[in-house]
C-alpha positions as CSV (number, residue, x, y, z in Angstrom):
1,M,5.1,-6.7,-5.4
2,L,0.8,-7.3,-5.3
3,N,-0.2,-3.6,-5.3
4,L,-3.3,-3.6,-2.8
5,N,-3.6,0.5,-2.8
6,A,-7.2,0.3,-4.5
7,L,-8.4,-1.4,-1.7
8,F,-7.7,1.7,0.3
9,F,-8.7,4.3,-2.1
10,T,-9.9,4.7,-5.5
11,T,-10.8,7.5,-8.3
12,D,-13.7,5.4,-9.5
13,E,-16.4,6.4,-7.8
14,A,-18.1,2.9,-9.6
15,Q,-14.9,1.3,-7.3
16,P,-15.7,0.4,-3.4
17,S,-12.9,1.5,-1.2
18,L,-11.7,0.8,2.5
19,L,-11.8,4.3,3.2
20,G,-14.6,5.4,1.0
21,N,-16.8,3.1,3.3
22,L,-15.5,4.2,6.6
23,S,-16.8,7.3,8.6
24,L,-13.9,8.7,10.1
25,N,-13.5,12.6,11.3
26,E,-10.3,14.0,9.7
27,S,-8.0,13.2,12.2
28,D,-8.9,9.4,12.6
29,R,-8.5,9.7,8.7
30,E,-4.8,11.2,9.2
31,E,-4.1,8.4,11.1
32,F,-5.5,6.1,9.0
33,Q,-3.5,7.4,5.9
34,A,-0.2,7.3,8.2
35,A,0.1,4.0,9.2
36,K,-0.7,2.6,5.8
37,N,2.2,4.9,4.6
38,D,4.2,3.0,7.2
39,V,2.5,-0.4,6.6
40,R,3.7,0.1,3.2
41,Q,7.3,1.7,3.6
42,A,7.7,-1.1,5.7
43,L,6.6,-3.8,3.0
44,K,8.9,-2.2,1.0
45,Q,12.0,-2.3,2.4
46,G,11.1,-6.0,4.2
47,I,10.0,-7.8,1.3
48,P,13.0,-7.5,-1.2
49,R,15.2,-8.6,2.3
50,V,13.0,-12.0,2.7
51,Y,13.0,-12.7,-1.6
52,E,16.9,-12.0,-1.7
53,A,17.1,-13.8,1.6
54,E,15.6,-17.3,-0.1
55,G,17.7,-16.7,-3.1
56,Y,14.8,-15.1,-5.3
57,P,16.4,-13.5,-8.4
58,G,15.4,-9.5,-9.2
59,T,15.3,-6.8,-7.9
60,A,12.6,-4.5,-6.3
61,L,11.0,-1.7,-7.6
62,E,12.0,1.8,-6.5
63,S,8.6,3.0,-7.6
64,P,5.3,1.7,-8.1
65,R,4.4,1.1,-11.7
66,V,1.7,2.8,-13.5
67,S,-0.7,1.2,-15.4
């Protein structure tokens, strides 16, 4: 599965990220983070189900790959 986490957050200050470029108060930042996590969970459940239904081999990763 494509890892898009760096679009939202990065520890490398030289690399831009979406969250780093938004001016949000703490409440809005927490809501944004929760929504991002909800989308991540939906994709982790939905993508493998669609792949299986389409007959693609393999299994979904239980945890993210470490690079």
